[in-house]
DOTORNU-552398 format. One record per residue (C-alpha): residue number from 1; chain; x, y, z. Coordinates in nm, 4 decimals. Layout:
BEGIN
NODE    n  chain      east     north        up
NODE  NUM      A         X         Y         Z
...
***
This chain:
BEGIN
NODE    n  chain      east     north        up
NODE    1      A    0.2810   -2.6274    1.1081
NODE    2      A    0.4944   -2.5687    0.7982
NODE    3      A    0.2921   -2.8273    0.6045
NODE    4      A   -0.0340   -2.6600    0.7047
NODE    5      A    0.0990   -2.3216    0.5896
NODE    6      A    0.1961   -2.4716    0.2524
NODE    7      A   -0.1515   -2.6213    0.2165
NODE    8      A   -0.3078   -2.2840    0.2986
NODE    9      A   -0.0966   -2.1154    0.0309
NODE   10      A   -0.2057   -2.3818   -0.2170
NODE   11      A   -0.5678   -2.3225   -0.1157
NODE   12      A   -0.5188   -1.9496   -0.1554
NODE   13      A   -0.3738   -1.9910   -0.5040
NODE   14      A   -0.6564   -2.2246   -0.6007
NODE   15      A   -0.9131   -1.9728   -0.4775
NODE   16      A   -0.7546   -1.6956   -0.6833
NODE   17      A   -0.7427   -1.9142   -0.9959
NODE   18      A   -1.1056   -2.0122   -0.9508
NODE   19      A   -1.2015   -1.6492   -0.8901
NODE   20      A   -1.0219   -1.5481   -1.2124
NODE   21      A   -1.1995   -1.8235   -1.4062
NODE   22      A   -1.5390   -1.7195   -1.2694
NODE   23      A   -1.4623   -1.3561   -1.3469
NODE   24      A   -1.3710   -1.4491   -1.7046
NODE   25      A   -1.7026   -1.6306   -1.7455
NODE   26      A   -1.8912   -1.3370   -1.5899
NODE   27      A   -1.7447   -1.0818   -1.8309
NODE   28      A   -2.0122   -1.1653   -2.0837
NODE   29      A   -2.2927   -1.1747   -1.8294
NODE   30      A   -2.5102   -0.8805   -1.7192
NODE   31      A   -2.3721   -0.6885   -1.4220
NODE   32      A   -2.6521   -0.7977   -1.1942
NODE   33      A   -2.5529   -1.1635   -1.2381
NODE   34      A   -2.1984   -1.1082   -1.1133
NODE   35      A   -2.1642   -1.2193   -0.7532
NODE   36      A   -1.9469   -1.0715   -0.4770
NODE   37      A   -1.5719   -1.1484   -0.4785
NODE   38      A   -1.6074   -1.4135   -0.2074
NODE   39      A   -1.3327   -1.6377   -0.3462
NODE   40      A   -1.0870   -1.3480   -0.3543
NODE   41      A   -1.1439   -1.2758    0.0144
NODE   42      A   -1.1286   -1.6456    0.1043
NODE   43      A   -0.7967   -1.6719   -0.0783
NODE   44      A   -0.6601   -1.3682    0.1033
NODE   45      A   -0.7808   -1.5045    0.4372
NODE   46      A   -0.6001   -1.8356    0.3693
NODE   47      A   -0.2844   -1.6462    0.2722
NODE   48      A   -0.3016   -1.4346    0.5880
NODE   49      A   -0.3438   -1.7446    0.8042
NODE   50      A   -0.0434   -1.9016    0.6300
NODE   51      A    0.1552   -1.5878    0.7155
NODE   52      A    0.0545   -1.6165    1.0814
NODE   53      A    0.1631   -1.9824    1.0907
NODE   54      A    0.4923   -1.8934    0.9220
NODE   55      A    0.5557   -1.6368    1.1961
NODE   56      A    0.5145   -1.9120    1.4539
NODE   57      A    0.7801   -2.1357    1.2931
NODE   58      A    1.1270   -2.0134    1.3973
NODE   59      A    1.2973   -2.2771    1.1809
NODE   60      A    1.1559   -2.1496    0.8512
NODE   61      A    1.2336   -1.7794    0.8357
NODE   62      A    1.3156   -1.7913    0.4644
NODE   63      A    0.9706   -1.9398    0.4040
NODE   64      A    0.8186   -1.6587    0.6121
NODE   65      A    0.9829   -1.3935    0.3973
NODE   66      A    0.8523   -1.5539    0.0795
NODE   67      A    0.4995   -1.5646    0.2224
NODE   68      A    0.5356   -1.2064    0.3477
NODE   69      A    0.6381   -1.0888    0.0015
NODE   70      A    0.3383   -1.2598   -0.1564
NODE   71      A    0.1074   -1.1195    0.1126
NODE   72      A    0.2377   -0.7664    0.0611
NODE   73      A    0.1838   -0.7807   -0.3152
NODE   74      A   -0.1641   -0.9329   -0.2921
NODE   75      A   -0.2692   -0.6958   -0.0133
NODE   76      A   -0.1537   -0.3918   -0.2111
NODE   77      A   -0.3380   -0.5070   -0.5235
NODE   78      A   -0.6506   -0.5969   -0.3268
NODE   79      A   -0.6516   -0.2654   -0.1410
NODE   80      A   -0.6010   -0.0541   -0.4530
NODE   81      A   -0.8508   -0.2367   -0.6742
NODE   82      A   -1.1268   -0.2595   -0.4127
NODE   83      A   -1.0902    0.0969   -0.2853
NODE   84      A   -1.0985    0.2379   -0.6384
NODE   85      A   -1.4044    0.0254   -0.7188
NODE   86      A   -1.5868    0.1406   -0.4067
NODE   87      A   -1.4314    0.3182   -0.1041
NODE   88      A   -1.4748    0.1059    0.2069
NODE   89      A   -1.3610    0.1867    0.5595
NODE   90      A   -1.3129   -0.1860    0.6232
NODE   91      A   -1.0215   -0.1960    0.3785
NODE   92      A   -0.8284    0.0509    0.5943
NODE   93      A   -0.7370   -0.2282    0.8363
NODE   94      A   -0.4865   -0.3537    0.5761
NODE   95      A   -0.2459   -0.0569    0.6139
NODE   96      A   -0.2757   -0.0902    0.9919
NODE   97      A   -0.1897   -0.4593    0.9644
NODE   98      A    0.1074   -0.3727    0.7463
NODE   99      A    0.2421   -0.1378    1.0149
NODE  100      A    0.2020   -0.4153    1.2724
NODE  101      A    0.4007   -0.6495    1.0454
NODE  102      A    0.6825   -0.3959    1.0282
NODE  103      A    0.7122   -0.3932    1.4059
NODE  104      A    0.6865   -0.7734    1.4308
NODE  105      A    0.9390   -0.8619    1.1607
NODE  106      A    1.2103   -0.6286    1.2922
NODE  107      A    1.2586   -0.8526    1.5970
NODE  108      A    1.2616   -1.1893    1.4198
NODE  109      A    1.6104   -1.2435    1.2834
NODE  110      A    1.9553   -1.1194    1.3899
NODE  111      A    2.0867   -0.8542    1.1543
NODE  112      A    2.3874   -1.0658    1.0504
NODE  113      A    2.1726   -1.3490    0.9159
NODE  114      A    2.1871   -1.3364    0.5373
NODE  115      A    1.9625   -1.5614    0.3311
NODE  116      A    1.8609   -1.5374   -0.0310
NODE  117      A    1.4945   -1.4682    0.0445
NODE  118      A    1.5928   -1.1766    0.2688
NODE  119      A    1.7866   -1.0159   -0.0160
NODE  120      A    1.4994   -1.0799   -0.2572
NODE  121      A    1.2356   -0.9282   -0.0328
NODE  122      A    1.4643   -0.6322    0.0364
NODE  123      A    1.4599   -0.5605   -0.3369
NODE  124      A    1.0824   -0.6037   -0.3297
NODE  125      A    1.0648   -0.3518   -0.0441
NODE  126      A    1.2704   -0.1036   -0.2455
NODE  127      A    1.0417   -0.1526   -0.5443
NODE  128      A    0.7266   -0.0935   -0.3394
NODE  129      A    0.8723    0.2202   -0.1812
NODE  130      A    0.9831    0.3563   -0.5198
NODE  131      A    0.6341    0.2983   -0.6595
NODE  132      A    0.4860    0.4678   -0.3510
NODE  133      A    0.6978    0.7779   -0.4008
NODE  134      A    0.6077    0.7909   -0.7704
NODE  135      A    0.2337    0.7663   -0.6941
NODE  136      A    0.2714    1.0235   -0.4163
NODE  137      A    0.4424    1.2619   -0.6578
NODE  138      A    0.1469    1.2302   -0.8960
NODE  139      A   -0.1046    1.2763   -0.6133
NODE  140      A    0.0710    1.5780   -0.4653
NODE  141      A    0.1315    1.7437   -0.8019
NODE  142      A   -0.2290    1.6947   -0.9097
NODE  143      A   -0.3421    1.8273   -0.5725
NODE  144      A   -0.1317    2.1426   -0.6045
NODE  145      A   -0.2564    2.1937   -0.9592
NODE  146      A   -0.6152    2.1497   -0.8356
NODE  147      A   -0.5673    2.4269   -0.5788
NODE  148      A   -0.4068    2.6568   -0.8374
NODE  149      A   -0.6829    2.5903   -1.0907
NODE  150      A   -0.9540    2.6546   -0.8312
NODE  151      A   -0.8000    2.9898   -0.7408
NODE  152      A   -0.7679    3.0876   -1.1059
NODE  153      A   -1.1359    3.0078   -1.1603
NODE  154      A   -1.2361    3.2210   -0.8614
NODE  155      A   -1.0391    3.5171   -0.9966
NODE  156      A   -1.1812    3.4640   -1.3484
NODE  157      A   -0.8294    3.4445   -1.4871
NODE  158      A   -0.7821    3.3486   -1.8549
NODE  159      A   -0.5386    3.0799   -1.7329
NODE  160      A   -0.8282    2.8950   -1.5706
NODE  161      A   -0.9530    2.7785   -1.9112
NODE  162      A   -0.6099    2.6498   -2.0109
NODE  163      A   -0.5578    2.4417   -1.6991
NODE  164      A   -0.6932    2.0862   -1.6579
NODE  165      A   -1.0546    2.0577   -1.5433
NODE  166      A   -1.1068    2.0319   -1.1680
NODE  167      A   -1.3044    1.7018   -1.1803
NODE  168      A   -1.0253    1.5351   -1.3777
NODE  169      A   -0.7608    1.6629   -1.1342
NODE  170      A   -0.9729    1.5429   -0.8418
NODE  171      A   -0.9985    1.1920   -0.9875
NODE  172      A   -0.6257    1.1766   -1.0577
NODE  173      A   -0.5472    1.2926   -0.7048
NODE  174      A   -0.7813    1.0401   -0.5451
NODE  175      A   -0.6591    0.7417   -0.7461
NODE  176      A   -0.2938    0.8341   -0.6994
NODE  177      A   -0.3517    0.8630   -0.3230
NODE  178      A   -0.5068    0.5148   -0.3205
NODE  179      A   -0.2125    0.3689   -0.5135
NODE  180      A    0.0396    0.5500   -0.2925
NODE  181      A   -0.1302    0.4063    0.0170
NODE  182      A   -0.1290    0.0559   -0.1313
NODE  183      A    0.2387    0.0687   -0.2261
NODE  184      A    0.3410    0.2240    0.1058
NODE  185      A    0.1412   -0.0439    0.2876
NODE  186      A    0.3337   -0.3156    0.1030
NODE  187      A    0.6627   -0.1322    0.1541
NODE  188      A    0.6037   -0.1011    0.5273
NODE  189      A    0.5022   -0.4676    0.5557
NODE  190      A    0.8304   -0.5781    0.3975
NODE  191      A    1.0333   -0.3049    0.5668
NODE  192      A    1.1156   -0.5132    0.8719
NODE  193      A    1.2968   -0.7644    0.6531
NODE  194      A    1.4815   -0.4872    0.4712
NODE  195      A    1.6000   -0.3579    0.8083
NODE  196      A    1.7660   -0.6935    0.8746
NODE  197      A    2.0099   -0.6062    0.5953
NODE  198      A    2.1133   -0.2851    0.7722
NODE  199      A    2.2448   -0.3488    1.1258
NODE  200      A    2.2193    0.0198    1.2172
NODE  201      A    1.8559    0.0552    1.1132
NODE  202      A    1.5846    0.0980    1.3759
NODE  203      A    1.2231    0.2082    1.3917
NODE  204      A    1.3085    0.5504    1.5337
NODE  205      A    1.5078    0.6610    1.2308
NODE  206      A    1.3602    0.9772    1.0728
NODE  207      A    1.2813    0.8235    0.7338
NODE  208      A    1.1052    0.5230    0.8902
NODE  209      A    0.9070    0.7365    1.1329
NODE  210      A    0.8046    0.9719    0.8525
NODE  211      A    0.6913    0.6766    0.6406
NODE  212      A    0.4669    0.5589    0.9256
NODE  213      A    0.3360    0.9141    0.9771
NODE  214      A    0.2583    0.9395    0.6064
NODE  215      A    0.0836    0.6026    0.6105
NODE  216      A   -0.1359    0.7250    0.8970
NODE  217      A   -0.2047    1.0520    0.7112
NODE  218      A   -0.2978    0.8711    0.3899
NODE  219      A   -0.5278    0.6324    0.5764
NODE  220      A   -0.6941    0.9269    0.7516
NODE  221      A   -0.7374    1.1017    0.4164
NODE  222      A   -0.9014    0.7964    0.2585
NODE  223      A   -1.1201    0.7398    0.5648
NODE  224      A   -1.2437    1.0984    0.5489
NODE  225      A   -1.3213    1.0582    0.1796
NODE  226      A   -1.4990    0.7267    0.2420
NODE  227      A   -1.7427    0.8919    0.4845
NODE  228      A   -1.7778    1.2083    0.2731
NODE  229      A   -1.6158    1.4315    0.5348
NODE  230      A   -1.3535    1.5753    0.2992
NODE  231      A   -1.4160    1.7645   -0.0236
NODE  232      A   -1.2017    1.7699   -0.3356
NODE  233      A   -1.0163    2.0835   -0.2253
NODE  234      A   -0.9380    1.9310    0.1152
NODE  235      A   -0.8201    1.6140   -0.0555
NODE  236      A   -0.5916    1.8174   -0.2798
NODE  237      A   -0.4422    2.0034    0.0165
NODE  238      A   -0.3933    1.6804    0.2127
NODE  239      A   -0.2233    1.5147   -0.0863
NODE  240      A    0.0125    1.8114   -0.1134
NODE  241      A    0.1046    1.7820    0.2546
NODE  242      A    0.1627    1.4077    0.2150
NODE  243      A    0.3969    1.4858   -0.0734
NODE  244      A    0.5917    1.7210    0.1529
NODE  245      A    0.6243    1.4428    0.4111
NODE  246      A    0.7397    1.2088    0.1340
NODE  247      A    1.0084    1.4582    0.0339
NODE  248      A    1.1207    1.4763    0.3963
NODE  249      A    1.1468    1.0949    0.3914
NODE  250      A    1.3906    1.1202    0.1010
NODE  251      A    1.5929    1.3791    0.2910
NODE  252      A    1.5935    1.1472    0.5937
NODE  253      A    1.7269    0.8613    0.3806
NODE  254      A    2.0065    1.0826    0.2498
NODE  255      A    2.0970    1.2047    0.5989
NODE  256      A    2.0626    0.8694    0.7781
NODE  257      A    2.0376    0.5849    0.5220
NODE  258      A    1.8832    0.2633    0.6532
NODE  259      A    1.9733    0.0282    0.3713
***
């Protein structure tokens, strides 16, 4: 089983390299001649299957954490790049899968087990969560500024012409929300491993629960945008609320740290 997982990872890497080579060749070709990113999805499918096989091998938990770290990074990049290129409801299964990984990984290894890969992926988890909070801060701030600018325009205030244009603020908000979702997805996926480093950590801690609530809220926001059920003002308001939840997460970490 371990050998098959290694072969799948090799196949995944080969698919990504081939996809990059084909993309490089296509850069000089007309847009209509560029095919769909089939190799990218095949590579991700092989990587996901390798992750499933690694889960089934209780003797290779360090290998699992390495594969999980790679999966989290690739999934975050794939989600962000594809959703920015063209919003798709199908991509929203990735954050849901990440939440399922969080629940699954928390029950794999006793908290006292310390291996190098666990420490490495814990640092990776911290990096993803830091990037998520930074992107969320941009999204929420741009959303608040969008609402303020819209109100100033309605009141014909002179300040309205000195504030950033609404379309630009809307684009910043949307892209920052996508990046925040991608980073939170990766952070949640690796969160179960990070919890192994903190014996007192559990899924019902406030900061962890709030992170899952925010992930659900961000996914709902993107889904509404993907089906054109949410306007720019609604997106701005939702981003502001997600920022508030993110701030509550920080408070939860300070009150009841989990790592």
